mmCIF file of the N, C-alpha and C atoms, coordinates in Angstrom:
data_MODEL
# 
_entry.id   MODEL 
# 
loop_
_atom_site.group_PDB 
_atom_site.id 
_atom_site.type_symbol 
_atom_site.label_atom_id 
_atom_site.label_alt_id 
_atom_site.label_comp_id 
_atom_site.label_asym_id 
_atom_site.label_entity_id 
_atom_site.label_seq_id 
_atom_site.pdbx_PDB_ins_code 
_atom_site.Cartn_x 
_atom_site.Cartn_y 
_atom_site.Cartn_z 
_atom_site.occupancy 
_atom_site.B_iso_or_equiv 
_atom_site.pdbx_formal_charge 
_atom_site.auth_seq_id 
_atom_site.auth_comp_id 
_atom_site.auth_asym_id 
_atom_site.auth_atom_id 
_atom_site.pdbx_PDB_model_num 
ATOM 1   N N  . MET A 1 1  ? -23.403 25.922 27.456 1.00 0.00 ? 1  MET A N  1 
ATOM 2   C CA . MET A 1 1  ? -22.076 25.437 27.827 1.00 0.00 ? 1  MET A CA 1 
ATOM 3   C C  . MET A 1 1  ? -21.036 26.493 27.486 1.00 0.00 ? 1  MET A C  1 
ATOM 4   N N  . ASP A 1 2  ? -20.143 26.758 28.394 1.00 0.00 ? 2  ASP A N  1 
ATOM 5   C CA . ASP A 1 2  ? -19.105 27.747 28.209 1.00 0.00 ? 2  ASP A CA 1 
ATOM 6   C C  . ASP A 1 2  ? -18.002 27.152 27.343 1.00 0.00 ? 2  ASP A C  1 
ATOM 7   N N  . ARG A 1 3  ? -17.569 27.884 26.328 1.00 0.00 ? 3  ARG A N  1 
ATOM 8   C CA . ARG A 1 3  ? -16.532 27.404 25.413 1.00 0.00 ? 3  ARG A CA 1 
ATOM 9   C C  . ARG A 1 3  ? -15.440 28.451 25.270 1.00 0.00 ? 3  ARG A C  1 
ATOM 10  N N  . PRO A 1 4  ? -14.637 28.640 26.298 1.00 0.00 ? 4  PRO A N  1 
ATOM 11  C CA . PRO A 1 4  ? -13.669 29.745 26.272 1.00 0.00 ? 4  PRO A CA 1 
ATOM 12  C C  . PRO A 1 4  ? -12.654 29.663 25.133 1.00 0.00 ? 4  PRO A C  1 
ATOM 13  N N  . LEU A 1 5  ? -12.191 28.470 24.782 1.00 0.00 ? 5  LEU A N  1 
ATOM 14  C CA . LEU A 1 5  ? -11.215 28.366 23.694 1.00 0.00 ? 5  LEU A CA 1 
ATOM 15  C C  . LEU A 1 5  ? -11.843 28.807 22.382 1.00 0.00 ? 5  LEU A C  1 
ATOM 16  N N  . PHE A 1 6  ? -13.014 28.280 22.072 1.00 0.00 ? 6  PHE A N  1 
ATOM 17  C CA . PHE A 1 6  ? -13.657 28.633 20.812 1.00 0.00 ? 6  PHE A CA 1 
ATOM 18  C C  . PHE A 1 6  ? -14.117 30.089 20.801 1.00 0.00 ? 6  PHE A C  1 
ATOM 19  N N  . ASP A 1 7  ? -14.548 30.607 21.947 1.00 0.00 ? 7  ASP A N  1 
ATOM 20  C CA . ASP A 1 7  ? -14.912 32.022 22.025 1.00 0.00 ? 7  ASP A CA 1 
ATOM 21  C C  . ASP A 1 7  ? -13.701 32.899 21.734 1.00 0.00 ? 7  ASP A C  1 
ATOM 22  N N  . LEU A 1 8  ? -12.547 32.551 22.294 1.00 0.00 ? 8  LEU A N  1 
ATOM 23  C CA . LEU A 1 8  ? -11.315 33.290 22.034 1.00 0.00 ? 8  LEU A CA 1 
ATOM 24  C C  . LEU A 1 8  ? -10.953 33.239 20.553 1.00 0.00 ? 8  LEU A C  1 
ATOM 25  N N  . LEU A 1 9  ? -10.990 32.046 19.960 1.00 0.00 ? 9  LEU A N  1 
ATOM 26  C CA . LEU A 1 9  ? -10.639 31.908 18.544 1.00 0.00 ? 9  LEU A CA 1 
ATOM 27  C C  . LEU A 1 9  ? -11.603 32.690 17.663 1.00 0.00 ? 9  LEU A C  1 
ATOM 28  N N  . ASP A 1 10 ? -12.888 32.685 18.000 1.00 0.00 ? 10 ASP A N  1 
ATOM 29  C CA . ASP A 1 10 ? -13.866 33.463 17.241 1.00 0.00 ? 10 ASP A CA 1 
ATOM 30  C C  . ASP A 1 10 ? -13.550 34.953 17.307 1.00 0.00 ? 10 ASP A C  1 
ATOM 31  N N  . ARG A 1 11 ? -13.149 35.434 18.492 1.00 0.00 ? 11 ARG A N  1 
ATOM 32  C CA . ARG A 1 11 ? -12.806 36.848 18.636 1.00 0.00 ? 11 ARG A CA 1 
ATOM 33  C C  . ARG A 1 11 ? -11.562 37.204 17.830 1.00 0.00 ? 11 ARG A C  1 
ATOM 34  N N  . LEU A 1 12 ? -10.558 36.337 17.849 1.00 0.00 ? 12 LEU A N  1 
ATOM 35  C CA . LEU A 1 12 ? -9.354  36.577 17.056 1.00 0.00 ? 12 LEU A CA 1 
ATOM 36  C C  . LEU A 1 12 ? -9.662  36.551 15.568 1.00 0.00 ? 12 LEU A C  1 
ATOM 37  N N  . ASP A 1 13 ? -10.485 35.589 15.145 1.00 0.00 ? 13 ASP A N  1 
ATOM 38  C CA . ASP A 1 13 ? -10.884 35.518 13.733 1.00 0.00 ? 13 ASP A CA 1 
ATOM 39  C C  . ASP A 1 13 ? -11.617 36.780 13.301 1.00 0.00 ? 13 ASP A C  1 
ATOM 40  N N  . ALA A 1 14 ? -12.554 37.234 14.137 1.00 0.00 ? 14 ALA A N  1 
ATOM 41  C CA . ALA A 1 14 ? -13.336 38.426 13.803 1.00 0.00 ? 14 ALA A CA 1 
ATOM 42  C C  . ALA A 1 14 ? -12.437 39.655 13.676 1.00 0.00 ? 14 ALA A C  1 
ATOM 43  N N  . ALA A 1 15 ? -11.376 39.704 14.478 1.00 0.00 ? 15 ALA A N  1 
ATOM 44  C CA . ALA A 1 15 ? -10.434 40.820 14.432 1.00 0.00 ? 15 ALA A CA 1 
ATOM 45  C C  . ALA A 1 15 ? -9.360  40.622 13.365 1.00 0.00 ? 15 ALA A C  1 
ATOM 46  N N  . LYS A 1 16 ? -9.426  39.489 12.659 1.00 0.00 ? 16 LYS A N  1 
ATOM 47  C CA . LYS A 1 16 ? -8.439  39.146 11.618 1.00 0.00 ? 16 LYS A CA 1 
ATOM 48  C C  . LYS A 1 16 ? -7.016  39.113 12.174 1.00 0.00 ? 16 LYS A C  1 
ATOM 49  N N  . ILE A 1 17 ? -6.895  38.537 13.375 1.00 0.00 ? 17 ILE A N  1 
ATOM 50  C CA . ILE A 1 17 ? -5.598  38.376 14.023 1.00 0.00 ? 17 ILE A CA 1 
ATOM 51  C C  . ILE A 1 17 ? -5.153  36.931 13.849 1.00 0.00 ? 17 ILE A C  1 
ATOM 52  N N  . HIS A 1 18 ? -3.984  36.746 13.255 1.00 0.00 ? 18 HIS A N  1 
ATOM 53  C CA . HIS A 1 18 ? -3.444  35.406 13.018 1.00 0.00 ? 18 HIS A CA 1 
ATOM 54  C C  . HIS A 1 18 ? -2.990  34.788 14.336 1.00 0.00 ? 18 HIS A C  1 
ATOM 55  N N  . TYR A 1 19 ? -3.179  33.489 14.455 1.00 0.00 ? 19 TYR A N  1 
ATOM 56  C CA . TYR A 1 19 ? -2.748  32.762 15.654 1.00 0.00 ? 19 TYR A CA 1 
ATOM 57  C C  . TYR A 1 19 ? -2.353  31.346 15.263 1.00 0.00 ? 19 TYR A C  1 
ATOM 58  N N  . ALA A 1 20 ? -1.647  30.701 16.175 1.00 0.00 ? 20 ALA A N  1 
ATOM 59  C CA . ALA A 1 20 ? -1.276  29.291 15.998 1.00 0.00 ? 20 ALA A CA 1 
ATOM 60  C C  . ALA A 1 20 ? -1.625  28.563 17.285 1.00 0.00 ? 20 ALA A C  1 
ATOM 61  N N  . LEU A 1 21 ? -2.031  27.310 17.154 1.00 0.00 ? 21 LEU A N  1 
ATOM 62  C CA . LEU A 1 21 ? -2.395  26.482 18.300 1.00 0.00 ? 21 LEU A CA 1 
ATOM 63  C C  . LEU A 1 21 ? -1.328  25.427 18.525 1.00 0.00 ? 21 LEU A C  1 
ATOM 64  N N  . GLU A 1 22 ? -1.008  25.202 19.805 1.00 0.00 ? 22 GLU A N  1 
ATOM 65  C CA . GLU A 1 22 ? -0.051  24.166 20.187 1.00 0.00 ? 22 GLU A CA 1 
ATOM 66  C C  . GLU A 1 22 ? -0.576  23.434 21.403 1.00 0.00 ? 22 GLU A C  1 
ATOM 67  N N  . ARG A 1 23 ? -0.136  22.223 21.571 1.00 0.00 ? 23 ARG A N  1 
ATOM 68  C CA . ARG A 1 23 ? -0.491  21.447 22.757 1.00 0.00 ? 23 ARG A CA 1 
ATOM 69  C C  . ARG A 1 23 ? 0.800   20.979 23.396 1.00 0.00 ? 23 ARG A C  1 
ATOM 70  N N  . ASN A 1 24 ? 1.271   21.733 24.390 1.00 0.00 ? 24 ASN A N  1 
ATOM 71  C CA . ASN A 1 24 ? 2.525   21.416 25.069 1.00 0.00 ? 24 ASN A CA 1 
ATOM 72  C C  . ASN A 1 24 ? 2.306   20.744 26.414 1.00 0.00 ? 24 ASN A C  1 
ATOM 73  N N  . ARG A 1 25 ? 1.119   20.913 26.969 1.00 0.00 ? 25 ARG A N  1 
ATOM 74  C CA . ARG A 1 25 ? 0.781   20.327 28.266 1.00 0.00 ? 25 ARG A CA 1 
ATOM 75  C C  . ARG A 1 25 ? -0.578  19.648 28.130 1.00 0.00 ? 25 ARG A C  1 
ATOM 76  N N  . PRO A 1 26 ? -0.795  18.557 28.829 1.00 0.00 ? 26 PRO A N  1 
ATOM 77  C CA . PRO A 1 26 ? -2.057  17.829 28.663 1.00 0.00 ? 26 PRO A CA 1 
ATOM 78  C C  . PRO A 1 26 ? -3.282  18.595 29.160 1.00 0.00 ? 26 PRO A C  1 
ATOM 79  N N  . GLU A 1 27 ? -3.080  19.588 30.022 1.00 0.00 ? 27 GLU A N  1 
ATOM 80  C CA . GLU A 1 27 ? -4.227  20.273 30.608 1.00 0.00 ? 27 GLU A CA 1 
ATOM 81  C C  . GLU A 1 27 ? -4.579  21.598 29.923 1.00 0.00 ? 27 GLU A C  1 
ATOM 82  N N  . SER A 1 28 ? -3.843  21.968 28.844 1.00 0.00 ? 28 SER A N  1 
ATOM 83  C CA . SER A 1 28 ? -4.130  23.252 28.201 1.00 0.00 ? 28 SER A CA 1 
ATOM 84  C C  . SER A 1 28 ? -3.788  23.242 26.717 1.00 0.00 ? 28 SER A C  1 
ATOM 85  N N  . VAL A 1 29 ? -4.339  24.248 26.031 1.00 0.00 ? 29 VAL A N  1 
ATOM 86  C CA . VAL A 1 29 ? -4.008  24.527 24.637 1.00 0.00 ? 29 VAL A CA 1 
ATOM 87  C C  . VAL A 1 29 ? -3.373  25.907 24.621 1.00 0.00 ? 29 VAL A C  1 
ATOM 88  N N  . LEU A 1 30 ? -2.248  26.036 23.927 1.00 0.00 ? 30 LEU A N  1 
ATOM 89  C CA . LEU A 1 30 ? -1.547  27.304 23.819 1.00 0.00 ? 30 LEU A CA 1 
ATOM 90  C C  . LEU A 1 30 ? -1.964  27.989 22.522 1.00 0.00 ? 30 LEU A C  1 
ATOM 91  N N  . VAL A 1 31 ? -2.438  29.218 22.645 1.00 0.00 ? 31 VAL A N  1 
ATOM 92  C CA . VAL A 1 31 ? -2.767  30.048 21.494 1.00 0.00 ? 31 VAL A CA 1 
ATOM 93  C C  . VAL A 1 31 ? -1.665  31.103 21.408 1.00 0.00 ? 31 VAL A C  1 
ATOM 94  N N  . SER A 1 32 ? -0.869  31.053 20.337 1.00 0.00 ? 32 SER A N  1 
ATOM 95  C CA . SER A 1 32 ? 0.230   32.001 20.144 1.00 0.00 ? 32 SER A CA 1 
ATOM 96  C C  . SER A 1 32 ? -0.204  33.061 19.146 1.00 0.00 ? 32 SER A C  1 
ATOM 97  N N  . VAL A 1 33 ? -0.079  34.315 19.550 1.00 0.00 ? 33 VAL A N  1 
ATOM 98  C CA . VAL A 1 33 ? -0.492  35.447 18.728 1.00 0.00 ? 33 VAL A CA 1 
ATOM 99  C C  . VAL A 1 33 ? 0.716   36.359 18.558 1.00 0.00 ? 33 VAL A C  1 
ATOM 100 N N  . THR A 1 34 ? 0.953   36.806 17.333 1.00 0.00 ? 34 THR A N  1 
ATOM 101 C CA . THR A 1 34 ? 2.000   37.780 17.082 1.00 0.00 ? 34 THR A CA 1 
ATOM 102 C C  . THR A 1 34 ? 1.382   38.961 16.364 1.00 0.00 ? 34 THR A C  1 
ATOM 103 N N  . ILE A 1 35 ? 1.509   40.135 16.973 1.00 0.00 ? 35 ILE A N  1 
ATOM 104 C CA . ILE A 1 35 ? 1.086   41.371 16.340 1.00 0.00 ? 35 ILE A CA 1 
ATOM 105 C C  . ILE A 1 35 ? 2.251   42.338 16.437 1.00 0.00 ? 35 ILE A C  1 
ATOM 106 N N  . VAL A 1 36 ? 2.185   43.431 15.731 1.00 0.00 ? 36 VAL A N  1 
ATOM 107 C CA . VAL A 1 36 ? 3.312   44.352 15.674 1.00 0.00 ? 36 VAL A CA 1 
ATOM 108 C C  . VAL A 1 36 ? 3.754   44.746 17.084 1.00 0.00 ? 36 VAL A C  1 
ATOM 109 N N  . GLY A 1 37 ? 5.018   44.450 17.393 1.00 0.00 ? 37 GLY A N  1 
ATOM 110 C CA . GLY A 1 37 ? 5.593   44.825 18.664 1.00 0.00 ? 37 GLY A CA 1 
ATOM 111 C C  . GLY A 1 37 ? 5.246   43.939 19.839 1.00 0.00 ? 37 GLY A C  1 
ATOM 112 N N  . GLN A 1 38 ? 4.476   42.865 19.606 1.00 0.00 ? 38 GLN A N  1 
ATOM 113 C CA . GLN A 1 38 ? 4.068   42.005 20.715 1.00 0.00 ? 38 GLN A CA 1 
ATOM 114 C C  . GLN A 1 38 ? 3.995   40.541 20.287 1.00 0.00 ? 38 GLN A C  1 
ATOM 115 N N  . ARG A 1 39 ? 4.353   39.691 21.228 1.00 0.00 ? 39 ARG A N  1 
ATOM 116 C CA . ARG A 1 39 ? 4.090   38.256 21.092 1.00 0.00 ? 39 ARG A CA 1 
ATOM 117 C C  . ARG A 1 39 ? 3.288   37.878 22.320 1.00 0.00 ? 39 ARG A C  1 
ATOM 118 N N  . ILE A 1 40 ? 2.171   37.208 22.117 1.00 0.00 ? 40 ILE A N  1 
ATOM 119 C CA . ILE A 1 40 ? 1.258   36.897 23.202 1.00 0.00 ? 40 ILE A CA 1 
ATOM 120 C C  . ILE A 1 40 ? 1.041   35.392 23.238 1.00 0.00 ? 40 ILE A C  1 
ATOM 121 N N  . GLU A 1 41 ? 1.178   34.812 24.426 1.00 0.00 ? 41 GLU A N  1 
ATOM 122 C CA . GLU A 1 41 ? 0.918   33.382 24.631 1.00 0.00 ? 41 GLU A CA 1 
ATOM 123 C C  . GLU A 1 41 ? -0.269  33.264 25.574 1.00 0.00 ? 41 GLU A C  1 
ATOM 124 N N  . ILE A 1 42 ? -1.314  32.593 25.105 1.00 0.00 ? 42 ILE A N  1 
ATOM 125 C CA . ILE A 1 42 ? -2.535  32.426 25.892 1.00 0.00 ? 42 ILE A CA 1 
ATOM 126 C C  . ILE A 1 42 ? -2.734  30.934 26.128 1.00 0.00 ? 42 ILE A C  1 
ATOM 127 N N  . ASP A 1 43 ? -2.588  30.511 27.372 1.00 0.00 ? 43 ASP A N  1 
ATOM 128 C CA . ASP A 1 43 ? -2.867  29.125 27.736 1.00 0.00 ? 43 ASP A CA 1 
ATOM 129 C C  . ASP A 1 43 ? -4.324  29.049 28.158 1.00 0.00 ? 43 ASP A C  1 
ATOM 130 N N  . VAL A 1 44 ? -5.103  28.218 27.459 1.00 0.00 ? 44 VAL A N  1 
ATOM 131 C CA . VAL A 1 44 ? -6.502  28.009 27.804 1.00 0.00 ? 44 VAL A CA 1 
ATOM 132 C C  . VAL A 1 44 ? -6.604  26.617 28.427 1.00 0.00 ? 44 VAL A C  1 
ATOM 133 N N  . PHE A 1 45 ? -7.050  26.561 29.671 1.00 0.00 ? 45 PHE A N  1 
ATOM 134 C CA . PHE A 1 45 ? -7.092  25.312 30.425 1.00 0.00 ? 45 PHE A CA 1 
ATOM 135 C C  . PHE A 1 45 ? -8.440  24.617 30.320 1.00 0.00 ? 45 PHE A C  1 
ATOM 136 N N  . ARG A 1 46 ? -8.462  23.336 30.641 1.00 0.00 ? 46 ARG A N  1 
ATOM 137 C CA . ARG A 1 46 ? -9.687  22.530 30.584 1.00 0.00 ? 46 ARG A CA 1 
ATOM 138 C C  . ARG A 1 46 ? -10.845 23.166 31.332 1.00 0.00 ? 46 ARG A C  1 
ATOM 139 N N  . ASP A 1 47 ? -10.537 23.792 32.480 1.00 0.00 ? 47 ASP A N  1 
ATOM 140 C CA . ASP A 1 47 ? -11.608 24.373 33.295 1.00 0.00 ? 47 ASP A CA 1 
ATOM 141 C C  . ASP A 1 47 ? -12.053 25.742 32.787 1.00 0.00 ? 47 ASP A C  1 
ATOM 142 N N  . GLY A 1 48 ? -11.427 26.222 31.699 1.00 0.00 ? 48 GLY A N  1 
ATOM 143 C CA . GLY A 1 48 ? -11.842 27.471 31.078 1.00 0.00 ? 48 GLY A CA 1 
ATOM 144 C C  . GLY A 1 48 ? -11.022 28.692 31.459 1.00 0.00 ? 48 GLY A C  1 
ATOM 145 N N  . HIS A 1 49 ? -10.197 28.592 32.515 1.00 0.00 ? 49 HIS A N  1 
ATOM 146 C CA . HIS A 1 49 ? -9.411  29.775 32.862 1.00 0.00 ? 49 HIS A CA 1 
ATOM 147 C C  . HIS A 1 49 ? -8.255  29.933 31.890 1.00 0.00 ? 49 HIS A C  1 
ATOM 148 N N  . MET A 1 50 ? -7.766  31.151 31.796 1.00 0.00 ? 50 MET A N  1 
ATOM 149 C CA . MET A 1 50 ? -6.676  31.473 30.875 1.00 0.00 ? 50 MET A CA 1 
ATOM 150 C C  . MET A 1 50 ? -5.528  32.098 31.636 1.00 0.00 ? 50 MET A C  1 
ATOM 151 N N  . GLU A 1 51 ? -4.330  31.805 31.174 1.00 0.00 ? 51 GLU A N  1 
ATOM 152 C CA . GLU A 1 51 ? -3.122  32.464 31.662 1.00 0.00 ? 51 GLU A CA 1 
ATOM 153 C C  . GLU A 1 51 ? -2.452  33.094 30.447 1.00 0.00 ? 51 GLU A C  1 
ATOM 154 N N  . ILE A 1 52 ? -2.170  34.397 30.547 1.00 0.00 ? 52 ILE A N  1 
ATOM 155 C CA . ILE A 1 52 ? -1.671  35.145 29.397 1.00 0.00 ? 52 ILE A CA 1 
ATOM 156 C C  . ILE A 1 52 ? -0.305  35.744 29.714 1.00 0.00 ? 52 ILE A C  1 
ATOM 157 N N  . SER A 1 53 ? 0.635   35.515 28.801 1.00 0.00 ? 53 SER A N  1 
ATOM 158 C CA . SER A 1 53 ? 1.958   36.140 28.877 1.00 0.00 ? 53 SER A CA 1 
ATOM 159 C C  . SER A 1 53 ? 2.109   37.013 27.642 1.00 0.00 ? 53 SER A C  1 
ATOM 160 N N  . ARG A 1 54 ? 2.566   38.234 27.876 1.00 0.00 ? 54 ARG A N  1 
ATOM 161 C CA . ARG A 1 54 ? 2.742   39.154 26.750 1.00 0.00 ? 54 ARG A CA 1 
ATOM 162 C C  . ARG A 1 54 ? 4.180   39.656 26.755 1.00 0.00 ? 54 ARG A C  1 
ATOM 163 N N  . PHE A 1 55 ? 4.810   39.579 25.599 1.00 0.00 ? 55 PHE A N  1 
ATOM 164 C CA . PHE A 1 55 ? 6.189   40.009 25.426 1.00 0.00 ? 55 PHE A CA 1 
ATOM 165 C C  . PHE A 1 55 ? 6.186   41.195 24.472 1.00 0.00 ? 55 PHE A C  1 
ATOM 166 N N  . VAL A 1 56 ? 6.622   42.341 24.961 1.00 0.00 ? 56 VAL A N  1 
ATOM 167 C CA . VAL A 1 56 ? 6.574   43.574 24.185 1.00 0.00 ? 56 VAL A CA 1 
ATOM 168 C C  . VAL A 1 56 ? 7.997   43.994 23.857 1.00 0.00 ? 56 VAL A C  1 
ATOM 169 N N  . GLY A 1 57 ? 8.198   44.420 22.634 1.00 0.00 ? 57 GLY A N  1 
ATOM 170 C CA . GLY A 1 57 ? 9.535   44.862 22.249 1.00 0.00 ? 57 GLY A CA 1 
ATOM 171 C C  . GLY A 1 57 ? 9.524   45.522 20.886 1.00 0.00 ? 57 GLY A C  1 
ATOM 172 N N  . HIS A 1 58 ? 10.673  45.948 20.490 1.00 0.00 ? 58 HIS A N  1 
ATOM 173 C CA . HIS A 1 58 ? 10.821  46.588 19.189 1.00 0.00 ? 58 HIS A CA 1 
ATOM 174 C C  . HIS A 1 58 ? 10.996  45.520 18.108 1.00 0.00 ? 58 HIS A C  1 
ATOM 175 N N  . GLU A 1 59 ? 10.931  45.950 16.883 1.00 0.00 ? 59 GLU A N  1 
ATOM 176 C CA . GLU A 1 59 ? 11.110  45.017 15.765 1.00 0.00 ? 59 GLU A CA 1 
ATOM 177 C C  . GLU A 1 59 ? 12.273  45.435 14.889 1.00 0.00 ? 59 GLU A C  1 
ATOM 178 N N  . ASP A 1 60 ? 13.282  46.035 15.506 1.00 0.00 ? 60 ASP A N  1 
ATOM 179 C CA . ASP A 1 60 ? 14.469  46.454 14.767 1.00 0.00 ? 60 ASP A CA 1 
ATOM 180 C C  . ASP A 1 60 ? 15.260  45.226 14.336 1.00 0.00 ? 60 ASP A C  1 
ATOM 181 N N  . VAL A 1 61 ? 15.915  45.324 13.193 1.00 0.00 ? 61 VAL A N  1 
ATOM 182 C CA . VAL A 1 61 ? 16.833  44.278 12.761 1.00 0.00 ? 61 VAL A CA 1 
ATOM 183 C C  . VAL A 1 61 ? 18.057  44.367 13.656 1.00 0.00 ? 61 VAL A C  1 
ATOM 184 N N  . GLU A 1 62 ? 18.422  43.260 14.283 1.00 0.00 ? 62 GLU A N  1 
ATOM 185 C CA . GLU A 1 62 ? 19.527  43.265 15.236 1.00 0.00 ? 62 GLU A CA 1 
ATOM 186 C C  . GLU A 1 62 ? 20.785  42.595 14.713 1.00 0.00 ? 62 GLU A C  1 
ATOM 187 N N  . GLY A 1 63 ? 20.693  41.923 13.601 1.00 0.00 ? 63 GLY A N  1 
ATOM 188 C CA . GLY A 1 63 ? 21.874  41.269 13.075 1.00 0.00 ? 63 GLY A CA 1 
ATOM 189 C C  . GLY A 1 63 ? 21.520  40.357 11.925 1.00 0.00 ? 63 GLY A C  1 
ATOM 190 N N  . GLY A 1 64 ? 22.506  39.578 11.515 1.00 0.00 ? 64 GLY A N  1 
ATOM 191 C CA . GLY A 1 64 ? 22.318  38.619 10.438 1.00 0.00 ? 64 GLY A CA 1 
ATOM 192 C C  . GLY A 1 64 ? 22.462  37.208 10.960 1.00 0.00 ? 64 GLY A C  1 
ATOM 193 N N  . SER A 1 65 ? 22.998  36.336 10.125 1.00 0.00 ? 65 SER A N  1 
ATOM 194 C CA . SER A 1 65 ? 23.109  34.922 10.491 1.00 0.00 ? 65 SER A CA 1 
ATOM 195 C C  . SER A 1 65 ? 24.002  34.711 11.710 1.00 0.00 ? 65 SER A C  1 
ATOM 196 N N  . GLU A 1 66 ? 24.926  35.634 11.951 1.00 0.00 ? 66 GLU A N  1 
ATOM 197 C CA . GLU A 1 66 ? 25.785  35.496 13.121 1.00 0.00 ? 66 GLU A CA 1 
ATOM 198 C C  . GLU A 1 66 ? 24.983  35.628 14.420 1.00 0.00 ? 66 GLU A C  1 
ATOM 199 N N  . LEU A 1 67 ? 23.880  36.367 14.381 1.00 0.00 ? 67 LEU A N  1 
ATOM 200 C CA . LEU A 1 67 ? 23.057  36.526 15.575 1.00 0.00 ? 67 LEU A CA 1 
ATOM 201 C C  . LEU A 1 67 ? 22.366  35.211 15.932 1.00 0.00 ? 67 LEU A C  1 
ATOM 202 N N  . ILE A 1 68 ? 21.870  34.489 14.953 1.00 0.00 ? 68 ILE A N  1 
ATOM 203 C CA . ILE A 1 68 ? 21.219  33.203 15.260 1.00 0.00 ? 68 ILE A CA 1 
ATOM 204 C C  . ILE A 1 68 ? 22.249  32.222 15.801 1.00 0.00 ? 68 ILE A C  1 
ATOM 205 N N  . ASP A 1 69 ? 23.483  32.285 15.276 1.00 0.00 ? 69 ASP A N  1 
ATOM 206 C CA . ASP A 1 69 ? 24.546  31.419 15.810 1.00 0.00 ? 69 ASP A CA 1 
ATOM 207 C C  . ASP A 1 69 ? 24.795  31.728 17.285 1.00 0.00 ? 69 ASP A C  1 
ATOM 208 N N  . ALA A 1 70 ? 24.832  33.006 17.637 1.00 0.00 ? 70 ALA A N  1 
ATOM 209 C CA . ALA A 1 70 ? 25.054  33.406 19.028 1.00 0.00 ? 70 ALA A CA 1 
ATOM 210 C C  . ALA A 1 70 ? 23.891  32.980 19.922 1.00 0.00 ? 70 ALA A C  1 
ATOM 211 N N  . ILE A 1 71 ? 22.675  33.095 19.420 1.00 0.00 ? 71 ILE A N  1 
ATOM 212 C CA . ILE A 1 71 ? 21.500  32.679 20.195 1.00 0.00 ? 71 ILE A CA 1 
ATOM 213 C C  . ILE A 1 71 ? 21.535  31.178 20.451 1.00 0.00 ? 71 ILE A C  1 
ATOM 214 N N  . ILE A 1 72 ? 21.848  30.409 19.421 1.00 0.00 ? 72 ILE A N  1 
ATOM 215 C CA . ILE A 1 72 ? 21.907  28.954 19.576 1.00 0.00 ? 72 ILE A CA 1 
ATOM 216 C C  . ILE A 1 72 ? 23.033  28.557 20.528 1.00 0.00 ? 72 ILE A C  1 
ATOM 217 N N  . ASP A 1 73 ? 24.194  29.193 20.373 1.00 0.00 ? 73 ASP A N  1 
ATOM 218 C CA . ASP A 1 73 ? 25.332  28.882 21.269 1.00 0.00 ? 73 ASP A CA 1 
ATOM 219 C C  . ASP A 1 73 ? 25.011  29.226 22.710 1.00 0.00 ? 73 ASP A C  1 
ATOM 220 N N  . ALA A 1 74 ? 24.296  30.304 22.950 1.00 0.00 ? 74 ALA A N  1 
ATOM 221 C CA . ALA A 1 74 ? 23.941  30.712 24.313 1.00 0.00 ? 74 ALA A CA 1 
ATOM 222 C C  . ALA A 1 74 ? 22.956  29.721 24.960 1.00 0.00 ? 74 ALA A C  1 
ATOM 223 N N  . GLY A 1 75 ? 22.202  29.022 24.139 1.00 0.00 ? 75 GLY A N  1 
ATOM 224 C CA . GLY A 1 75 ? 21.223  28.080 24.663 1.00 0.00 ? 75 GLY A CA 1 
ATOM 225 C C  . GLY A 1 75 ? 21.786  26.707 24.984 1.00 0.00 ? 75 GLY A C  1 
ATOM 226 N N  . LYS A 1 76 ? 23.049  26.502 24.693 1.00 0.00 ? 76 LYS A N  1 
ATOM 227 C CA . LYS A 1 76 ? 23.664  25.194 24.946 1.00 0.00 ? 76 LYS A CA 1 
ATOM 228 C C  . LYS A 1 76 ? 24.034  25.010 26.385 1.00 0.00 ? 76 LYS A C  1 
# 
């Protein structure tokens, strides 16, 4: 039996890559991975296929508490 979610988690564990699991949609499990310079979202679906989004960027400090206020205000 094919177990793509568990195979993925085993590979991440073996590589000592931290991840978090979320369930935002009934048909998939979201595996969130953060490594230096990247945030990766892997949706693993019931049928075994995966959809991967990768966000690449710098890790410079961009501000203090005023930056979070601006981010929250922009989201309103």
